[in-house]
C-alpha positions as CSV (number, residue, x, y, z in Angstrom):
1,M,0.0,0.0,0.0
2,L,1.3,3.5,-0.9
3,P,2.1,5.8,2.0
4,Q,-0.5,8.5,2.6
5,P,0.6,12.0,1.6
6,P,0.3,14.9,4.0
7,P,-3.1,16.5,3.9
8,F,-1.7,19.5,1.9
9,E,0.0,17.3,-0.8
10,T,-2.2,16.5,-3.8
11,H,0.4,15.1,-6.1
12,V,1.2,11.4,-6.0
13,V,3.1,9.7,-8.9
14,D,1.5,6.3,-9.6
15,N,1.0,4.0,-12.6
16,Q,3.9,5.5,-14.6
17,P,6.5,3.5,-16.4
18,P,10.1,3.6,-15.3
19,P,12.6,5.6,-17.6
20,F,13.3,3.8,-20.9
21,G,17.1,3.9,-20.8
22,E,19.7,2.3,-20.1
23,R,19.0,-0.4,-22.7
24,D,21.4,-2.4,-24.8
25,L,20.1,-1.7,-28.3
26,W,22.1,-4.6,-29.8
27,L,21.1,-7.2,-27.2
28,D,17.4,-6.1,-27.4
29,D,17.2,-6.5,-31.2
30,Q,16.9,-10.1,-32.4
31,V,16.1,-9.0,-35.9
32,L,19.2,-6.9,-36.2
33,Q,21.4,-9.7,-34.8
34,Q,20.0,-12.2,-37.2
35,S,20.2,-9.8,-40.2
36,V,23.9,-9.1,-39.4
37,A,24.6,-12.9,-39.3
38,R,22.6,-13.7,-42.4
39,E,24.3,-10.9,-44.5
40,G,27.8,-12.1,-43.6
41,A,29.0,-9.6,-40.9
42,Q,29.5,-12.0,-38.0
43,A,33.1,-11.0,-37.7
44,F,32.0,-7.5,-36.5
45,T,29.7,-8.7,-33.7
46,S,31.9,-7.5,-30.9
47,V,32.0,-4.0,-32.4
48,L,28.2,-3.9,-32.7
49,Q,27.8,-5.3,-29.2
50,Q,29.9,-2.5,-27.8
51,Y,28.1,0.2,-29.8
52,G,24.7,-1.1,-28.8
53,V,25.5,-0.5,-25.1
54,L,26.9,2.9,-25.8
55,A,24.0,4.0,-28.0
56,G,21.3,2.8,-25.6
57,G,23.1,4.4,-22.7
58,E,25.2,7.6,-22.9
59,L,24.3,8.5,-26.5
60,Y,20.6,8.1,-25.8
61,R,20.8,10.4,-22.8
62,I,22.9,13.2,-24.4
63,G,20.7,13.0,-27.6
64,F,18.1,15.0,-25.7
65,D,20.7,17.7,-24.9
66,A,21.9,17.9,-28.5
67,N,18.3,18.6,-29.6
68,R,17.4,21.0,-26.8
69,Q,19.9,23.6,-27.9
70,R,19.8,24.2,-31.6
71,P,22.9,25.2,-33.6
72,L,23.7,28.9,-33.8
73,L,25.2,30.7,-36.8
74,R,27.9,33.3,-36.2
75,T,28.7,35.1,-39.4
76,H,31.3,37.5,-37.9
77,D,33.6,37.7,-34.9
78,A,33.7,40.5,-32.3
79,Q,36.2,42.4,-34.5
80,G,33.9,42.3,-37.6
81,N,35.8,39.6,-39.4
82,R,33.8,37.2,-41.5
83,I,34.0,33.7,-39.8
84,D,30.8,31.8,-41.0
85,S,30.9,29.5,-38.0
86,V,28.2,27.3,-36.4
87,D,28.2,26.6,-32.7
88,F,26.7,23.3,-31.4
89,H,25.8,22.0,-28.0
90,P,28.8,19.9,-26.6
91,A,26.6,16.9,-26.8
92,Y,26.6,17.1,-30.6
93,H,30.4,16.9,-30.7
94,R,30.3,13.9,-28.2
95,L,27.8,12.1,-30.4
96,M,29.9,12.8,-33.5
97,A,33.1,11.7,-31.8
98,A,31.6,8.5,-30.5
99,A,30.2,7.6,-34.0
100,K,33.3,8.6,-36.0
101,T,35.8,6.8,-33.8
102,R,33.7,3.6,-33.8
103,G,33.2,3.4,-37.6
104,V,29.7,4.7,-38.3
105,A,31.2,6.8,-41.1
106,G,34.3,4.8,-42.1
107,L,34.2,1.1,-41.2
108,S,33.2,0.1,-44.7
109,W,36.4,1.7,-46.1
110,R,38.9,0.9,-43.4
111,S,38.0,-2.8,-43.1
112,P,37.2,-3.7,-46.7
113,Q,36.4,-7.4,-45.9
114,P,33.2,-9.2,-46.6
115,G,30.4,-7.9,-44.4
116,A,32.0,-4.5,-43.7
117,H,29.2,-2.6,-45.4
118,V,26.6,-4.6,-43.4
119,A,28.4,-3.9,-40.1
120,R,28.6,-0.2,-40.9
121,A,24.9,-0.2,-41.8
122,A,24.2,-1.8,-38.4
123,L,26.3,0.8,-36.6
124,S,24.4,3.5,-38.4
125,Y,21.1,1.9,-37.4
126,L,22.1,1.7,-33.8
127,H,23.4,5.3,-33.7
128,H,20.3,6.7,-35.4
129,Q,18.1,5.3,-32.7
130,A,20.0,7.4,-30.1
131,E,20.2,10.6,-32.1
132,A,19.2,11.1,-35.7
133,G,20.5,14.6,-36.5
134,T,24.2,13.6,-36.3
135,S,23.4,10.8,-38.8
136,C,23.3,13.5,-41.6
137,P,27.0,14.4,-41.5
138,L,28.0,10.9,-40.7
139,T,26.1,9.5,-43.7
140,M,27.5,12.1,-46.1
141,T,31.1,11.6,-44.9
142,H,30.7,7.8,-45.4
143,A,29.1,8.2,-48.8
144,A,31.6,10.8,-50.0
145,V,34.6,8.4,-49.8
146,P,34.1,6.5,-53.0
147,V,33.6,9.8,-54.9
148,L,36.8,11.3,-53.4
149,R,38.7,8.1,-54.3
150,Q,38.0,8.8,-58.0
151,E,40.4,11.7,-58.0
152,P,44.1,10.8,-57.0
153,A,44.7,14.4,-55.9
154,L,42.1,13.9,-53.2
155,A,43.6,10.8,-51.6
156,E,44.2,12.6,-48.3
157,W,40.6,13.7,-48.2
158,A,39.3,10.2,-48.8
159,S,41.6,8.7,-46.2
160,K,40.8,11.2,-43.5
161,A,37.0,11.0,-44.2
162,A,37.2,7.3,-43.5
163,A,39.6,7.7,-40.5
164,P,38.3,6.9,-37.0
165,F,38.9,10.4,-35.7
166,Y,36.6,13.4,-35.1
167,D,38.1,16.8,-35.0
168,A,35.7,19.8,-34.8
169,R,38.4,22.4,-35.1
170,D,38.2,24.8,-38.0
171,L,41.6,24.0,-39.6
172,P,43.0,22.9,-43.0
173,I,42.7,19.2,-43.3
174,G,46.5,18.8,-43.3
175,D,46.3,19.7,-39.6
176,K,43.6,17.2,-38.7
177,P,43.6,13.4,-38.2
178,G,40.0,13.0,-39.4
179,I,37.5,15.1,-41.3
180,T,33.8,15.3,-42.2
181,V,32.4,15.9,-45.7
182,G,29.0,17.5,-46.5
183,M,27.2,18.2,-49.8
184,G,25.5,21.0,-51.7
185,M,23.5,19.9,-54.7
186,T,20.1,21.8,-54.8
187,E,19.5,25.4,-55.7
188,K,16.5,27.7,-55.3
189,Q,15.3,27.4,-58.9
190,G,15.8,23.7,-59.3
191,G,15.5,21.5,-56.2
192,S,15.8,17.9,-57.4
193,D,16.3,19.1,-60.9
194,V,20.0,19.6,-60.4
195,R,20.6,19.9,-64.1
196,S,19.0,23.4,-63.9
197,N,21.8,24.5,-61.4
198,T,23.1,28.0,-62.2
199,T,26.3,28.0,-60.1
200,L,29.2,28.6,-62.4
201,A,32.6,26.9,-62.2
202,T,35.3,28.8,-64.0
203,P,38.6,27.0,-64.7
204,L,41.7,28.4,-63.0
205,A,45.3,28.0,-64.1
206,G,45.9,24.9,-62.0
207,E,44.9,21.5,-63.4
208,G,41.4,20.6,-62.2
209,E,41.1,23.8,-60.2
210,Y,38.0,26.1,-60.5
211,S,36.4,29.2,-59.1
212,L,32.7,28.8,-58.0
213,V,30.2,31.6,-58.1
214,G,26.6,30.9,-57.2
215,H,24.5,29.6,-54.3
216,K,23.1,26.4,-52.7
217,W,19.6,26.4,-51.3
218,F,20.3,23.4,-49.0
219,F,23.9,23.2,-47.9
220,S,24.2,20.3,-45.4
221,A,26.4,20.2,-42.4
222,P,27.9,23.7,-42.8
223,M,30.8,23.0,-40.4
224,S,32.1,20.2,-42.5
225,D,35.7,20.3,-43.7
226,G,34.6,20.3,-47.3
227,W,31.6,19.7,-49.5
228,L,30.8,17.9,-52.7
229,V,28.9,20.3,-54.9
230,L,27.5,20.4,-58.4
231,A,28.1,23.4,-60.7
232,Q,28.1,24.3,-64.4
233,A,31.6,24.0,-65.9
234,P,32.3,24.9,-69.6
235,G,31.7,21.2,-70.4
236,G,28.4,21.0,-68.4
237,L,27.2,20.0,-65.0
238,S,30.2,18.8,-63.0
239,C,31.2,17.6,-59.5
240,F,33.6,19.5,-57.3
241,L,35.1,19.3,-53.9
242,M,35.0,22.7,-52.1
243,P,37.1,22.9,-48.9
244,R,36.2,25.1,-45.9
245,R,39.9,26.0,-45.5
246,L,42.5,26.2,-48.2
247,A,45.8,24.4,-47.7
248,C,47.4,27.7,-46.8
249,G,45.0,28.1,-43.9
250,R,42.8,30.8,-45.4
251,R,39.1,30.5,-45.3
252,N,37.5,29.8,-48.6
253,N,35.4,32.4,-50.4
254,F,31.8,31.5,-49.3
255,H,29.2,33.1,-47.1
256,L,26.7,31.2,-44.9
257,M,23.6,33.2,-45.3
258,R,21.4,31.6,-42.7
259,L,20.5,28.3,-41.0
260,K,17.3,26.5,-42.1
261,D,14.6,26.7,-39.4
262,K,13.6,23.0,-39.8
263,L,10.7,20.9,-38.6
264,G,13.1,18.4,-37.0
265,D,16.8,17.4,-37.2
266,W,17.4,20.1,-34.6
267,A,20.8,18.8,-33.4
268,N,22.4,19.3,-36.8
269,A,22.6,22.4,-39.0
270,S,21.5,22.9,-42.5
271,S,22.2,26.2,-44.3
272,E,22.0,28.4,-47.3
273,V,25.3,29.5,-48.8
274,E,26.7,31.8,-51.5
275,F,29.9,31.1,-53.3
276,C,31.9,34.2,-54.0
277,G,34.8,32.9,-56.1
278,A,35.3,29.8,-53.9
279,W,38.2,27.6,-54.8
280,A,37.2,24.0,-55.7
281,R,38.8,20.9,-57.3
282,R,36.9,19.0,-60.0
283,V,36.1,15.4,-59.3
284,G,35.5,13.3,-62.5
285,D,35.2,14.7,-66.0
286,E,33.4,17.9,-66.9
287,G,29.8,17.3,-67.8
288,R,29.7,14.1,-65.7
289,G,28.7,15.5,-62.4
290,V,25.6,13.3,-61.8
291,A,27.5,10.2,-62.9
292,T,30.4,11.0,-60.6
293,I,28.2,11.2,-57.5
294,I,25.8,8.3,-58.3
295,E,27.5,5.9,-55.9
296,M,27.2,8.5,-53.2
297,V,23.5,8.8,-53.9
298,M,23.0,5.1,-53.6
299,L,24.8,5.0,-50.3
300,T,22.9,7.9,-48.8
301,R,19.6,6.4,-50.0
302,L,20.6,3.2,-48.1
303,D,21.1,5.3,-45.0
304,C,17.7,6.9,-45.4
305,M,16.2,3.4,-45.3
306,L,18.3,2.5,-42.3
307,G,17.4,5.7,-40.6
308,S,13.6,5.3,-41.0
309,A,13.8,1.6,-40.0
310,A,15.8,2.8,-36.9
311,Q,13.2,5.4,-36.0
312,M,10.5,2.7,-36.3
313,R,12.5,0.4,-34.1
314,M,13.0,3.1,-31.4
315,A,9.4,4.2,-31.5
316,L,8.2,0.6,-31.2
317,A,10.5,0.0,-28.2
318,Q,9.2,3.1,-26.5
319,A,5.6,2.1,-27.0
320,L,6.1,-1.4,-25.9
321,H,8.1,-0.4,-22.8
322,H,5.2,2.0,-21.9
323,A,2.5,-0.6,-22.5
324,R,4.2,-3.2,-20.3
325,H,4.2,-0.9,-17.3
326,R,1.1,1.4,-17.6
327,R,-2.2,0.0,-16.4
328,S,-5.8,0.9,-17.4
329,F,-9.1,-0.7,-16.5
330,G,-7.4,-3.2,-14.2
331,K,-4.8,-4.5,-16.7
332,R,-1.4,-3.6,-18.1
333,L,-2.0,-1.9,-21.5
334,V,-0.2,-4.7,-23.2
335,E,-2.7,-7.2,-21.8
336,H,-5.6,-5.6,-23.6
337,P,-6.1,-7.6,-26.8
338,L,-6.6,-4.5,-29.0
339,M,-3.5,-2.8,-27.8
340,A,-1.6,-6.0,-28.2
341,N,-2.8,-6.2,-31.7
342,V,-1.7,-2.7,-32.5
343,L,1.8,-3.3,-31.0
344,S,2.1,-6.7,-32.7
345,D,1.2,-5.1,-36.1
346,L,3.8,-2.4,-35.5
347,A,6.3,-5.1,-34.6
348,I,5.7,-6.8,-37.9
349,E,6.1,-3.6,-39.8
350,S,9.3,-2.7,-38.0
351,E,10.8,-6.2,-38.6
352,A,10.0,-6.0,-42.3
353,A,11.7,-2.5,-42.6
354,T,14.8,-3.6,-40.7
355,T,15.1,-6.9,-42.6
356,L,14.8,-5.3,-46.0
357,A,17.2,-2.4,-45.2
358,M,19.8,-4.9,-44.0
359,R,19.2,-7.1,-47.1
360,V,20.0,-4.1,-49.3
361,A,23.1,-3.4,-47.2
362,G,24.2,-7.0,-48.0
363,A,23.7,-6.3,-51.7
364,V,25.8,-3.2,-51.4
365,D,28.4,-5.2,-49.7
366,A,28.5,-7.8,-52.5
367,A,28.2,-5.3,-55.3
368,G,32.0,-5.0,-55.9
369,H,32.3,-8.7,-57.0
370,D,28.7,-9.7,-58.0
371,P,27.1,-7.8,-60.9
372,Q,23.6,-9.1,-60.1
373,Q,23.9,-7.9,-56.5
374,A,25.1,-4.6,-57.8
375,A,22.1,-4.3,-60.1
376,F,19.8,-5.3,-57.2
377,A,21.4,-2.7,-54.9
378,R,21.0,-0.1,-57.6
379,I,17.2,-0.5,-57.8
380,A,16.4,-1.7,-54.3
381,T,17.9,1.4,-52.7
382,A,15.3,3.5,-54.6
383,I,12.4,1.2,-53.9
384,G,13.2,0.7,-50.2
385,K,14.0,4.4,-49.8
386,F,10.6,5.3,-51.1
387,W,8.6,2.8,-49.2
388,I,10.3,2.5,-45.8
389,C,10.7,6.3,-45.5
390,K,7.1,6.8,-46.5
391,R,5.9,4.4,-43.8
392,A,7.8,6.0,-40.9
393,P,5.7,9.1,-40.1
394,A,2.4,7.1,-39.7
395,F,4.3,4.4,-37.8
396,V,5.7,6.9,-35.3
397,N,2.3,8.6,-34.9
398,E,0.7,5.3,-34.1
399,T,3.3,4.7,-31.3
400,Q,2.5,8.1,-29.9
401,E,-1.1,7.1,-29.7
402,C,0.0,4.0,-27.6
403,L,1.3,6.5,-25.0
404,G,-1.6,8.9,-25.3
405,G,-0.8,12.4,-24.2
406,A,2.6,11.3,-22.8
407,G,3.7,10.6,-26.4
408,Y,3.0,14.2,-27.4
409,V,5.1,16.1,-24.9
410,E,8.8,16.8,-25.2
411,E,9.9,14.8,-22.2
412,S,9.2,11.8,-24.3
413,M,11.4,10.9,-27.2
414,L,8.4,10.4,-29.5
415,P,7.8,14.1,-30.5
416,R,11.5,14.2,-31.7
417,L,11.1,11.0,-33.6
418,Y,7.8,12.3,-35.1
419,R,9.5,15.5,-36.3
420,Q,12.4,13.6,-37.7
421,A,10.3,10.9,-39.4
422,P,9.4,12.9,-42.6
423,L,13.0,13.9,-43.3
424,N,14.2,10.7,-44.9
425,S,11.4,10.6,-47.4
426,I,12.4,14.1,-48.6
427,W,16.2,14.1,-48.4
428,E,18.1,12.5,-51.4
429,G,15.0,12.7,-53.6
430,S,11.3,12.8,-52.6
431,G,9.0,9.9,-53.2
432,N,8.2,10.9,-56.8
433,V,11.9,11.1,-57.6
434,Q,12.5,7.6,-56.3
435,C,9.6,6.2,-58.2
436,L,10.7,7.8,-61.4
437,D,14.2,6.5,-60.9
438,V,12.8,3.0,-60.5
439,L,11.0,3.4,-63.8
440,R,14.1,4.7,-65.5
441,A,16.2,1.8,-64.2
442,L,13.6,-0.8,-65.3
443,Q,13.4,0.7,-68.8
444,R,17.0,1.7,-69.4
445,E,19.0,-0.8,-67.3
446,P,17.6,-4.2,-68.0
447,E,20.0,-5.8,-65.6
448,T,18.1,-4.2,-62.7
449,R,14.8,-5.8,-63.9
450,V,16.6,-9.2,-64.0
451,A,18.1,-8.8,-60.6
452,L,14.8,-7.7,-59.1
453,Q,12.9,-10.6,-60.6
454,A,15.6,-13.0,-59.3
455,E,15.3,-11.6,-55.8
456,L,11.5,-12.0,-55.8
457,Q,11.6,-15.5,-57.3
458,Q,14.2,-16.7,-54.8
459,V,11.5,-17.6,-52.2
460,A,8.7,-18.7,-54.6
461,G,6.9,-21.8,-53.3
462,R,7.2,-20.9,-49.6
463,D,3.8,-19.2,-49.2
464,T,0.8,-19.4,-51.5
465,G,-0.3,-15.8,-50.7
466,Y,3.2,-14.6,-51.7
467,D,3.2,-16.7,-54.8
468,D,-0.1,-15.1,-56.0
469,A,1.2,-11.6,-55.4
470,L,4.5,-12.5,-57.1
471,D,2.7,-13.7,-60.3
472,A,0.8,-10.4,-60.5
473,A,4.0,-8.4,-60.0
474,L,6.0,-10.3,-62.6
475,T,3.2,-9.8,-65.1
476,Q,3.3,-6.1,-64.5
477,L,7.2,-6.0,-64.6
478,D,7.1,-7.9,-67.9
479,G,4.9,-5.3,-69.5
480,T,6.3,-3.5,-72.5
481,E,5.6,0.0,-71.2
482,L,5.5,1.4,-67.7
483,Q,3.4,4.5,-67.2
484,Q,4.8,7.4,-65.1
485,A,1.4,8.0,-63.5
486,D,1.4,4.4,-62.3
487,A,4.8,4.6,-60.7
488,R,3.8,4.9,-57.1
489,S,1.4,2.1,-57.4
490,L,4.0,-0.1,-59.0
491,V,6.8,0.7,-56.6
492,S,4.6,0.4,-53.6
493,A,3.6,-3.1,-54.7
494,I,7.1,-4.2,-55.4
495,A,8.4,-2.7,-52.1
496,V,5.9,-4.7,-50.0
497,L,6.7,-7.8,-52.0
498,L,10.4,-7.3,-51.4
499,Q,9.8,-7.0,-47.7
500,A,7.8,-10.2,-47.8
501,A,10.6,-11.9,-49.7
502,A,13.2,-10.7,-47.2
503,L,11.2,-12.0,-44.3
504,L,10.6,-15.4,-46.0
505,R,14.3,-15.6,-47.0
506,A,15.2,-14.9,-43.3
507,G,12.8,-17.6,-42.1
508,S,11.1,-15.0,-39.9
509,P,8.2,-16.3,-37.7
510,L,6.4,-13.1,-38.7
511,A,6.6,-13.7,-42.5
512,A,3.2,-15.4,-42.8
513,G,1.6,-12.6,-40.8
514,F,3.2,-10.0,-43.0
515,V,2.0,-11.8,-46.2
516,Q,-1.5,-12.3,-44.9
517,T,-2.0,-8.6,-43.8
518,R,0.1,-6.6,-46.4
519,L,0.0,-8.3,-49.7
520,P,-3.8,-8.7,-50.4
521,R,-4.6,-5.0,-49.8
522,A,-3.1,-1.6,-49.6
523,A,-1.5,-0.6,-46.3
524,G,-4.0,0.9,-43.9
525,V,-4.3,1.4,-40.1
526,Y,-2.3,-0.7,-37.7
527,G,-3.9,-3.2,-35.4
528,V,-5.8,-5.3,-37.9
529,L,-4.2,-8.7,-37.3
530,P,-6.5,-11.7,-36.9
531,A,-7.6,-12.3,-33.3
532,Q,-6.1,-15.7,-33.2
533,V,-2.5,-14.4,-33.7
534,N,-0.2,-15.1,-30.7
535,F,0.5,-11.5,-29.8
536,G,2.7,-12.4,-26.8
537,E,5.2,-14.3,-29.0
538,I,5.5,-11.4,-31.4
539,L,6.0,-8.8,-28.7
540,E,8.6,-10.8,-26.8
541,R,10.5,-11.2,-30.1
542,A,10.3,-7.4,-30.7
543,L,11.7,-6.4,-27.3
544,P,12.7,-8.5,-24.3
545,Q,10.9,-7.8,-21.0
546,G,12.5,-5.2,-18.8
């Protein structure tokens, strides 16, 4: 029996769940563990175990601090000198240091053995659950490495981007053990239509050196050591590396105009910038800008999938933790059949998102030596990026509803997850851009169609519901002409089928439930599983008791 409060005390805390942290995000996650093993990254298990503890402990705690104080732009110092600097909360730098030193941005390149890309993907997935804003510069730094490696003169840049060191000082890269790399692609007049960029790149006397004059409407991670940007050279749209500091130590000729006032992603800064004769080095040939950065685009799209899957995972864990401790009408929330149905349906969705994202990471890992896997990675990153990122906002909102009003106030993590959830569907190309890219690949790169069909047919015969949906999809894919207006319908159907195939391939006990509830009809509300489903088994698989 609770002790009686003094007669003047009206506030008694009762029927509230304990704090969510400290949790081991690796140990809690059967699906992630199984995916890592299945995709060939067992050699990195100890690295992932250590990061799971760190992410679910210290990084989870300080993620709240990093988002509480937003970055501050300082254009000038006290003496009136132009500095174009951004101040962050110390927690931001601690998050960046923890991630960079443990391989979130560089493990794939420093340990180029089988499974390295899968392990790096799992590290990114764990980190994103603790704090999503820092994932932006970490993702760009990771994805920039293969682009930088195309230019021998940028070998130091590639090496230090992959290096396990974080150095926030504003210095030339020759004075730093490790660096971060951002990007600036879109402009006010064009957005995703980067070929309409107007920034001009004028050749200088040095081989491969240019002067940039123009602007970028979204300039991500403005405190990076350098940025990959697109600009119009004499030979057409080209890719350039623009450093923050020149080798001599002088600040490059650019002006940060303002920081974006964003819906979410508060820990990290995004900006608008003007180039005022900024020095840059060309990467790749003139006129081949998009082709030069295409691998970067594929890698960043993979991280969008991973990030959305991670947000789903954390939101589910928060909801399930709450429901196991909160009571209503004489029972714990999780003991009410309808709440158990909602949570179980969310668990199925989360497992499908994680399993597909890690399957694509496995294809990226194998792409260097297997052309079919390379073709599958090429198209699956666009398909998965569209679908998983599109599902995240509604998913997070449903988990907020599981907490009721408590899921709508800032002391909970869920408002931050909800603000963050739409970002991945917009960044690196909105849903329409992804769907059009899928159509383009199917029509112009026949190897992607072959790889996609092979992936879907791999598990034929394991589930009759899947087989029926597969037959319909293959008929549609074999059509002679794919209409642009039908792109979303087509890509949505393929995405759900790919998730089903990934679950069947994994031997997941949730595969049959996914096929039964997702393939026959379009995705609707959560909580519509058949009443005879064993909700307890699903929820125990999703998150251990505790």
